[in-house]
C-alpha positions, 0 to 999 in steps of 0.5 A: 335131148333132155327136153325132148326124151322129157316130152315124150316120157310126159305125153305118154304118161298124160291121159285125158286131154286131147288138146295134149295130143292134138300138140304132138301129131301137128308137130310129128305130122309137121316133121313128118311132112317137111322130111318128105318134101325135102327129098320130094322137091330133091329128086324133083330137080333131078328131072333136069339136072340129072334126068336118069336119077330121077326115073330111079327115085320114081322107082324107089317111090314105087317100092313097098316100103314107100308105099306105106309112106305114102299112106302115112304122108297124106294121114300127115298132111290132111292132119295137120292141114285141119289141124292148122285152121283149128289153130289159126280159128282160135289165134284170131278167136280168143273167146272161142277157146272154151271149144278148143278141145271140142275143135280137136274132136272136130278135127280129129273126126274130119281127119277120118272121114277125108281119109277112110275114102283117100285110103279106099281109093289109094288102095285101087292103085297098089292093087293094080300095079301089085297085082295081087302076087307076093311082094318084095319089100324091096330094103335094099334099094330105100337104104341105098339111095334114100336113107344113107345119102339123104341121112348122111346129108343130114347129119354132116349138115347139121354138125357143119353148122354147129362146128360153124356157130362154135368157130364165130363163138371162139371169134367174137365170143358170141355164144350164141342164140339166146332162149326165145322170151315171149316177153322180147319177141322179135320183130322177126317173129311177129313176121314168122308169126303172120307169115306161119297163118297165112301160108298156112290158110294157103297152102290148104288147097295147094297141098291137099291139092297137089295130094288130090291129083299125084296121090289119089286120082292118079296115083304115084304109078301113073308117072312111069306108065303114061305114053312112053313109060317114062317120069320124065314125060309126065313131068314135062306134059304137065310142066308145059303149061304154065298154070302148073308151075306156077303152082308148083312154085307157090307150093315150093316155097311156101311149103317149104318156107312153111315146113322149116320155120316150125322145124326151127320152132322144134329146134329152139325149144330143144335146144338149150345150149346157146352156139348148138340151138345158133349152128342148127338153126342157120343150117335150116335158114341154109337149108331152105333157101338151096332147096327153094333155089334147087328146086325153082331152078328145074321149074324154070328149066324144066325136062330137058329137050322138051 
């Protein structure tokens, strides 16, 4: 915690270096995207496990608070994707490192250039849906159905992981996972370093394509406004084509593993206690596997009765 506080305070004091802000925004955008992805995969799985709950989830997505969050999500994904490409290029072309500052400026400019028309198109969907009348914030449904269950579940999972790590340490005498040492990088770290670069490149068209279709071209408000107005019908019409299921499977697996491995980096950077670090890493691993399984089952099972 002390390291995290120090990072935040030093970032606010740091002036004039675009590389620092690129690093901070890349992590914040990545973690924000992962948080939404976790919620999104779980609620989308309800179309198979609990269709009525899925309908309610879509209605919550169409509340003003989530509408604002949708704009933030798109900004996070676009910036994280562009900056990720910059990181990959300089990782494989170290001779170009002297151009880091200029490249970071280009990333910021490209992000703005893409977001301006994107936000205009998204705003058109928002205006059409709300009709220009008074807007009810509808904060209570979001808190009751999203913040409390998902936030509470995450806290319980994290505490359980740390507690299990402590029990294992007490029984085996193994205190926990040591801090990362660049001179002793494990085989896993080498593999995951390569995976992050390759998956990052693959996710650029996958993730941006998904955002373009679901948040810009059609929009969240169209999900339960087609045909009978059922959100499940919308998903069924999409998943009837095997190509869309393959697309979603690739996006699901690559994005979750990429995101949770990024979370692992953050955990290792800011958690000094070996026992706590091991527990949080265990929790992240189990959560990643569990969410992939849940998402895969729903993708394979499809929409019941359709």
